[in-house]
N, C-alpha and C positions, 0 to 999 in steps of 0.2 A: 341539238348540237351543244353549243355553249350556252350556259345560262348567263345572259348579259343582264346586269342590273344597271338601272339608271343611276346617275350620280346622286348622292344624298343631297337634299336641299340644304342651303346654307342656314345654319342655326343662328338666328339674330343675336343670341346671347354670346356665342363664340366670336362672332364678328365684332360685337361691341367690346368684348374683352381684348381682342387683338388690336382694335383701334385705340383703346385706352392705353394699352402697353406701348404701342408705337408712339403715341403722343407723349407719354411719360419719358420714353427714351430720348425723344427729340428735345424735351425741356431739360432733361438731365445733361444732354450734350451741350446745350447752350449755357446752362448754369455752370457746369464744371469748367468750361473754357475760360471763365472769368474768376471763378473761385480760387484757382491756383494763384492768381495775382492778389487776391484780397485776403486770403486766410492762411493761417498756420495751424500746425498740430492736428492734421487730419487723422481720422480713425483708420485702422489698418485695412478695412474692407471698403471704405468709402470710394477710394480712387481705384475702382475696378475697371470693368470693361468700358463704362461710360467715359472714363478718363482718356481713352485712346480715340474715341470717335470724333472729337474736335479736329484731330489731325487730318481727317477726311472732310469734315464739314466746312472748315475754314477755306481750304483750297477750292472746294466745290462752289462756295459763294463767290470766291474770287474769279472763278472761271466763267461766271455769268456776265462779266464785264470785259472791257478792253484789256489786253495783256499788259499794257503799260501801267494800269491801275493796280496791278496785283502785288507790287513790291511791298507796300506797307502791311498788307495782309500776310504776306510770306514772312516778313520779319516778326509779326505778331505770332505766327505759327511756330517759328523757331524759339521765340521767347517762352511761349507756352510749353513746348517740349522740354526746354531747359529747366523751367520751374517745376514741371511735373516730375522730372527725374530727381530734382533736389528734394521734393516732398517725399518721394519714395525712399530716398536715402534717409531723410529725417525719421520717417516711420520705422524703418529698419533699425536705426540706431536707438530710438526710444524703446522699441520692443526688446532689444538686447539688454538695455539698462533696466527693464522692468517698468518703465514709465509709459503707461498706456492710457489712451482715451477709449471711449466707447468705440467699438470697431466700425460703426456706421456714422460716426461724427463727421459733419461736413466742415469742420474747421472753426477756429476762433478768428474773428476779424483781427488782422494784424495791426490795424490802426485804431483799435478800440481804446478809448481814453484820450486820444489826441484831439477829439472834438468836445471833450468835457463830459462825455457820456461813457458809462461802463455797462450799459444794458445791451448785452449781445443780441437778444431777441429783437429789440427795436432797430438796431443797426442792420441786422440781416433782413428784416421784413420791409423796412422803409428806406433807410439811407442808402444801402448798397445798390438796390435796383435803380433808384433815381440817379445815383452817381454814375453808374455804368451807362444808363440811357442818355444822360446829359453829356457824357464824354462822347458817346456815339453820335449825338446830334452835332457836337462841335467838330468831330472828325469827318462827318458826312460832307461838309463843304470842301474839305481838303481831299478826301478819298472816299468815294461812294461805297465800294465793297466793304472796307473795314468799318466805316461808320454804320452802314446798314447792319453788318454782322453784330456790332456792339449793341445796337438798339435791340436786335433780336435776342442777344445774350442777356441783356438787362431784363427783358420781359420774361425770359425763361427763368432767370434768377428769382424774380418776383413770384412766379407761379410755383417754383420748387420750394422756396422758403415758406410760402403761405401754406402749401400742401403739407410740408413737414410739421409746421406749427399746429395746423388743424389736427393732424394725426396724433401729435403729442398730447394736445388737449383732450382728444377723444380717449386716448389711453389712460390719462390721469383720471378722467371721469369714470371710466370702466373700473379702474382699481379702487376708486372711492366707493363706487356702488358695490363692489365685491366685499369691501370691508363692512359696509352696512348690512349686506345680505348675511355675512358670517355672524355679525353681532345679533341679528334677529334670529338666526337659527340657534345660536347658543342660548339666547333667552328662552326660546320655545323648548329647547332640550332641558334647561334647568327647570322650567315650569312643569314639564312632564315628569321629570325625576322626582320633584317634590310631592307629586300626587301619589306616588306609589308607596 
């Protein structure tokens, strides 16, 4: 009658890739929710889909507690939405003027230099995640949902910034290796040309 096929077995590679993508989306959600408070001059494509997911994540975290505890998290969500819209306007205005950043740039720390440091990499890798988690710990005593979310967002910020840094270093090493490969090929070619 009908040729019924049994469902295909789950491919561990596909499951692993799907879990990695889900984990990355979760960390991007947490990181983006605090980056709009910490950074300026985002790239035109950085604040994409991930930028809207905190609008669902923050209320979800707040719904896990008593309703009277949700007020500060709701205010945080409204502030996030306001700043997100301001950043979109800034990106649009800069693009119209021809003043562009790398399209995937996750922003420049807005308070860089105020601590005596102008090293963006160090600020993003170490200072910002610790600052956000520290604020989360302080807020935790006053409001559990918001404090817990800020600790989560600080961890996400650390993971995201370290992943981006590792990827940038890997790309720089790959480009360096490509230059060496091309130099070696050119030398071999010159050596072969001289023999003829």
